[in-house]
N, C-alpha and C positions, 0 to 999 in steps of 0.2 A: 692206820693199819700199815705196817711196814711190809716189805717184800716177803720175808720169811713167814710172817703170820698169814699173809694172803695165800702163800703156797700150801700151808697146812690146811687152811679152810678149803681150798680148791680140791685137795686130794682126799678129804675126809669121807666122801661118799663113794669112793671107788669100788670097794668090795660090795657094798650094798647095791650099787647100780648094776654091777656085773650079775649078781644073784637075781636081781629083778628081771633083767633082760633074758636070762636063761630060763626062768620059771614062769613068766607071765604067759597067759593064754593068748593065742591069736584071736582075732575077730572071726567068727564063723561067717562064711560067705552068705549063707541064708539070712543071717541077722542084718548084715550090711544091705543086702538087696531089699529086705523088708523095710528098713529105715529109709531107704532112698525112694521107695515107691510113693510115699506121701510128699516128697519134696516138690514144691511148686516149680513150674516152668522147667521140667526135666529136659535137659539137652538144649535149652535155649537160654542164653544169658544176655541181659541188657547192661551195657557198661556205661551208658550215658546217665547223668544225674536226672532225677525226676521221672515222671511216668513215660512209658514208651508210647509212641503214637503210631 
């Protein structure tokens, strides 16, 4: 693929991406809070590999 062809491909979704960003709904705060309630170890993260002791 040459430079011109790559530029055409890179710009082909510009208008659709702008329309999507303008019209997509935001996540409702209540829905996010509900989804995070069931998350294990809320507020506590273990970064070491393997089980925490």
